[in-house]
C-alpha positions in Angstrom: 39.8 7.7 -50.8 36.4 6.5 -51.9 37.1 3.0 -50.7 38.2 4.2 -47.2 35.0 6.3 -46.9 32.7 3.3 -47.9 34.5 1.0 -45.4 34.2 3.6 -42.6 30.5 4.2 -43.3 29.9 0.4 -43.2 31.6 0.3 -39.7 29.5 3.2 -38.5 26.3 1.5 -39.7 27.2 -1.8 -38.0 28.0 0.0 -34.8 24.7 1.8 -34.9 22.8 -1.5 -35.5 24.6 -3.1 -32.5 23.9 -0.1 -30.3 20.2 -0.1 -31.1 19.9 -3.8 -30.6 21.5 -3.5 -27.2 19.2 -0.6 -26.3 16.1 -2.7 -27.4 17.2 -5.7 -25.3 17.8 -3.4 -22.2 14.3 -1.8 -22.7 12.7 -5.3 -22.9 14.6 -6.4 -19.7 13.6 -3.2 -17.9 9.9 -3.7 -18.8 10.0 -7.4 -17.6 11.6 -6.3 -14.3 9.0 -3.6 -13.8 6.2 -6.1 -14.4 7.8 -8.6 -12.0 8.1 -6.0 -9.4 4.5 -4.9 -9.8 3.4 -8.5 -9.5 5.5 -9.1 -6.3 4.1 -6.0 -4.7 0.5 -7.3 -5.2 1.4 -10.5 -3.4 3.3 -8.8 -0.6 0.4 -7.0 0.9 0.7 -7.1 4.7 -1.7 -9.4 6.5 -4.8 -7.9 8.1 -6.0 -9.0 11.6 -9.3 -7.2 11.8 -12.0 -5.7 9.6 -14.3 -2.6 9.8 -17.9 -3.8 9.5 -19.7 -0.6 10.4 -18.9 3.1 10.3 -21.4 5.7 11.8 -21.8 8.8 9.6 -20.4 11.9 11.3 -18.2 9.9 13.7 -14.4 10.3 14.1 -13.9 7.1 12.0 -16.1 8.4 9.3 -14.4 11.8 9.2 -11.0 10.2 9.0 -12.1 8.3 5.9 -12.4 4.8 7.4 -14.8 2.7 5.3 -16.8 -0.5 5.8 -14.9 -3.6 4.6 -11.5 -1.9 5.2 -9.1 -4.7 6.5 -6.9 -3.4 9.3 -3.2 -4.1 9.0 -1.9 -1.7 11.6 -3.9 0.2 14.3 -1.5 2.5 16.1 1.0 0.1 17.7 -1.2 -3.0 17.1 -0.3 -5.2 14.2 -0.6 -8.9 13.1 2.4 -9.8 15.3 1.0 -8.5 18.6 -2.8 -8.7 18.1 -4.5 -11.1 20.5 -8.1 -9.7 20.7 -10.1 -6.5 20.2 -9.1 -5.4 23.7 -5.7 -4.5 22.3 -7.3 -2.0 19.9 -9.6 -0.7 22.7 -6.6 0.0 24.9 -4.7 1.9 22.2 -7.9 3.9 21.5 -8.4 4.8 25.2 -4.7 5.9 25.6 -4.9 8.0 22.4 -8.0 10.1 23.1 -7.5 13.4 21.3 -4.2 12.3 19.7 -4.0 11.1 16.0 -3.4 7.4 15.4 -1.8 6.0 12.3 -4.1 3.3 10.9 -3.1 1.2 7.8 -5.8 -0.7 6.0 -6.2 -2.7 2.8 -9.0 -1.3 0.7 -9.8 -3.0 -2.6 -6.3 -4.6 -2.8 -4.4 -1.5 -2.0 -2.6 -0.3 1.2 -4.2 2.9 2.5 -3.0 5.0 5.4 -5.6 6.8 7.5 -5.1 9.4 10.3 -7.7 8.6 13.0 -8.1 10.7 16.1 -10.2 9.0 18.8 -12.4 11.5 20.6 -15.7 12.0 22.3 -18.5 12.8 19.9 -22.4 12.7 19.8 -22.4 8.9 19.4 -21.2 5.9 21.3 -17.5 5.2 21.9 -14.4 7.2 20.8 -14.3 6.0 17.1 -17.9 5.4 15.9 -17.0 2.3 14.0 -17.3 -1.4 14.6 -14.3 -3.7 14.2 -14.3 -7.5 14.1 -11.3 -9.8 14.3 -10.5 -11.8 11.2 -10.3 -15.5 11.5 -7.3 -16.7 9.5 
């Protein structure tokens, strides 16, 4: 009886060692995958076509949280694929007066969504910011 018990305990011990070794391998693999995914997300930032180079305090752009040096990836329906010149943005702004626009920008390496409502205010234009095209 004593020999059977020893043999059985040895088998249990070996099975536990294998189980923990597999778990350790899986954990290392998961960490490596998570790191690779984080790295690939950094490289896969969408491409910007314009940049905000001035925001007037108190303007619709300022209130929405738009900041100087934000790189514009999407401005309403305008994106890198259909952007020709700043007139594209002006047209979207004019047609969206009083209605919120979804604006996506890259700010310090991160994608940020801003809700911007073009409207008449004390200053010039409907936004109160200056946007310049990016030369790529």
